[in-house]
TIVEXNU-242334 format. One record per atom (N, C-alpha, C, O): x, y, z. Coordinates in steps of 0.2 Angstrom, whole numbers. Layout:
px	py	pz
X	Y	Z
...
END
This chain:
px	py	pz
-90	-56	95
-85	-50	95
-78	-53	94
-74	-51	90
-76	-57	99
-69	-60	99
-68	-64	92
-62	-64	89
-73	-67	89
-72	-71	83
-70	-66	78
-66	-68	74
-74	-61	77
-72	-56	72
-65	-53	73
-61	-52	68
-63	-52	79
-57	-49	80
-51	-54	78
-46	-52	76
-52	-60	80
-47	-65	78
-47	-66	71
-42	-67	68
-53	-66	67
-53	-66	60
-49	-60	57
-45	-61	52
-50	-54	59
-47	-48	57
-39	-49	58
-35	-47	54
-37	-52	64
-30	-53	66
-27	-58	61
-21	-57	59
-31	-63	59
-28	-68	54
-27	-65	48
-22	-66	44
-32	-61	45
-31	-58	39
-25	-53	39
-22	-53	34
-24	-49	45
-19	-45	45
-12	-49	45
-7	-46	42
-12	-54	48
-6	-58	48
-4	-61	41
1	-60	39
-9	-63	38
-8	-66	31
-6	-60	27
-2	-61	22
-9	-54	28
-7	-48	24
0	-46	25
4	-43	21
2	-46	32
9	-44	34
14	-49	32
20	-47	32
12	-56	32
18	-61	31
23	-59	25
29	-60	27
20	-58	19
25	-57	14
30	-51	15
36	-52	14
28	-46	19
32	-40	20
37	-42	25
43	-41	25
35	-46	30
40	-49	35
45	-53	32
51	-52	34
43	-58	28
47	-62	24
53	-58	20
59	-59	20
50	-53	16
54	-49	12
60	-46	16
65	-45	15
57	-43	22
61	-39	26
67	-44	29
73	-42	30
65	-50	31
69	-54	34
75	-56	29
81	-57	31
72	-58	23
77	-60	18
82	-54	16
88	-55	15
79	-48	16
84	-42	15
89	-41	20
95	-40	19
87	-42	26
91	-42	32
97	-47	32
103	-46	33
94	-54	30
99	-59	30
104	-58	24
110	-60	25
102	-55	19
106	-54	13
112	-49	15
117	-50	13
109	-44	18
114	-38	20
119	-41	25
125	-40	25
117	-46	30
122	-49	34
126	-53	31
132	-54	33
124	-57	26
128	-61	22
134	-57	18
139	-59	18
132	-52	15
136	-47	12
142	-45	16
148	-45	15
140	-43	22
144	-40	28
149	-46	29
155	-45	30
146	-52	31
150	-58	32
156	-59	27
161	-60	28
153	-59	21
157	-60	15
163	-55	14
169	-57	13
161	-49	15
167	-44	15
172	-45	21
178	-43	20
170	-47	27
175	-48	32
179	-54	30
185	-53	32
177	-59	27
181	-65	26
186	-63	20
192	-64	21
184	-59	15
188	-57	10
193	-51	13
197	-49	9
END
């Protein structure tokens, strides 16, 4: 049972990874734009 659960968790992690990366990059870009506007 724990084996199946860990396998499902791994699949879920792999499935969620792109979404987390895209979200992080979007957040980073927004922060960079904000920082850029403050400097200018």
